[in-house]
C-alpha positions in Angstrom: -11.2 -8.0 -2.5 -12.0 -5.9 -5.6 -13.8 -3.4 -3.3 -10.7 -3.3 -1.1 -8.5 -2.6 -4.2 -10.9 0.0 -5.7 -11.8 2.1 -2.6 -10.6 0.4 0.6 -6.9 1.0 0.2 -7.5 4.7 -0.7 -9.7 5.0 2.4 -7.0 3.4 4.6 -4.4 5.8 3.1 -6.5 8.8 4.0 -7.2 7.4 7.5 -3.5 6.7 8.2 -1.9 9.7 6.4 -1.6 11.8 9.6 0.0 8.9 11.4 2.4 8.2 8.6 3.4 11.9 8.6 4.0 11.8 12.4 5.9 8.6 12.0 8.2 10.2 9.5 8.9 13.0 11.9 9.4 10.8 14.9 11.7 8.3 13.2 13.4 10.8 10.7 16.9 10.1 12.1 16.4 6.3 11.8 15.0 6.7 8.3 17.9 8.9 7.3 20.4 6.4 8.6 18.8 3.4 6.9 18.0 5.1 3.7 14.2 4.5 4.1 12.8 7.6 2.6 10.1 6.2 0.4 7.0 8.2 -0.2 4.1 6.6 1.8 1.8 7.0 -1.2 4.1 4.7 -3.2 3.5 1.9 -0.7 -0.3 2.1 -1.2 0.1 2.1 -5.0 2.4 -0.9 -4.7 -0.3 -2.7 -2.6 -3.0 -1.9 -5.2 -0.8 -3.2 -8.0 0.0 -6.3 -6.0 -3.6 -7.1 -5.3 -4.6 -6.5 -8.9 -1.9 -8.9 -10.1 -2.9 -11.5 -7.6 -6.6 -11.2 -8.6 -5.7 -11.8 -12.2 -3.5 -14.7 -11.3 -6.0 -16.4 -9.0 -8.9 -15.8 -11.4 -6.8 -17.6 -14.1 -6.3 -20.5 -11.8 -9.7 -20.8 -10.3 -12.0 -19.6 -13.0 -10.5 -21.6 -15.9 -11.3 -25.0 -14.4 
């Protein structure tokens, strides 16, 4: 999981960036109507933060026993 957080998510972002850009073009009208205009990079950063927090939490539960 640490490897996923450190390098894997960044690799997925690079791999999917062209698809995300085309998705934004294809669904622009829907995104505009729903107010969904978030930067795709923020979603990857959120995922890394979430995984980091979970690792700390789970390590505290599992490694302190």
